[in-house]
C-alpha positions in Angstrom: 87.8 133.6 107.3 86.2 130.0 106.2 88.0 127.6 103.6 87.7 128.1 100.4 86.5 125.4 97.8 87.7 125.3 94.2 86.3 123.1 91.7 87.0 119.3 92.3 87.4 117.3 89.0 84.7 114.1 89.4 85.7 110.6 87.9 82.9 108.3 86.9 83.9 104.9 86.1 81.6 103.3 83.2 81.4 100.3 81.1 82.2 96.7 82.3 84.0 97.5 84.9 81.2 99.7 86.5 78.7 96.9 86.1 81.0 94.6 87.6 81.3 96.8 90.5 77.8 97.7 90.9 77.2 93.9 91.0 80.3 93.2 93.2 79.3 95.9 95.8 75.4 94.5 95.7 77.1 90.6 96.7 79.2 91.6 99.5 76.2 94.0 100.9 74.1 91.1 100.8 76.7 89.1 103.1 76.3 92.0 105.2 79.7 94.3 104.1 79.5 98.2 104.4 81.1 98.7 100.7 81.7 102.4 100.0 82.8 103.6 96.7 86.0 106.0 96.7 86.4 106.8 93.4 84.6 110.3 92.5 87.2 112.9 93.0 90.6 114.3 91.9 92.2 113.9 95.6 91.1 109.9 95.6 93.1 109.3 92.7 95.3 106.0 93.1 93.0 104.6 95.7 91.5 101.5 95.0 87.6 101.6 94.0 85.9 100.2 97.1 86.1 100.4 101.0 84.8 97.6 102.5 84.1 96.9 106.1 82.6 93.9 108.1 81.9 93.3 111.6 83.9 89.8 111.9 86.1 90.2 108.7 87.6 93.7 109.3 88.4 95.8 106.2 89.4 95.4 102.8 90.6 97.7 100.0 89.2 96.5 96.7 90.2 97.4 93.3 88.0 95.8 90.5 89.1 95.1 87.0 87.7 93.8 83.8 89.3 90.7 83.2 89.1 91.1 79.4 91.6 94.0 79.5 92.2 96.1 82.3 95.2 98.4 83.1 96.7 100.4 86.4 97.0 104.1 86.1 100.0 106.1 86.8 98.4 107.1 90.6 97.4 103.3 91.2 101.0 102.5 90.3 102.2 105.0 93.0 99.8 104.6 95.8 99.1 100.9 95.8 103.2 100.2 96.6 102.6 102.8 99.5 99.6 101.1 100.9 101.2 97.6 100.8 104.1 98.9 102.3 102.2 100.0 105.7 100.7 96.8 106.0 97.4 97.2 104.4 96.2 94.6 101.6 94.6 95.2 98.5 92.4 93.0 96.3 91.9 92.7 92.8 88.3 91.2 92.0 87.2 90.5 88.8 83.6 89.1 89.2 80.7 89.0 91.7 80.7 85.4 92.4 81.8 83.7 95.1 84.6 82.3 93.9 86.2 86.3 93.9 84.7 86.9 97.0 86.8 83.8 98.7 89.9 85.7 97.5 89.3 88.2 100.0 90.0 85.5 102.6 93.3 85.0 101.0 96.6 87.4 101.1 96.2 90.2 98.9 96.4 89.7 95.5 96.9 93.0 93.4 100.2 92.8 92.5 100.1 89.3 90.5 97.6 91.5 87.9 100.8 93.7 87.5 102.4 91.6 84.5 99.2 90.9 83.0 98.5 94.8 82.8 97.9 96.8 79.3 99.4 99.5 81.1 102.2 98.0 82.8 103.6 95.7 79.7 107.2 96.4 78.7 107.5 98.2 82.1 108.3 95.2 84.4 
């Protein structure tokens, strides 16, 4: 008997973050990164938006945030620390430009955004 598959809810990013994500994906692909969009179903809740791989620079998990207004989902607040606890970094990028791109070569920065997040205010 084969596996049974139920209906999977899909989530689509839209608005300013989607535009930033699309621009960033293009920016990185022009620099020979493989960029895979991870969000799309309930089974990926809590994962960063992009999984990126480069033959010289290795891999990066990238979360895209709108610098004007952003928050972390409850799933991200649970999963990001678990990913970090295994020695895997998450980088938050807000623009598709060289300054943001250069952050990928610095230590992971996601936790620097926690105190500024509208979702976490008053909870830290």
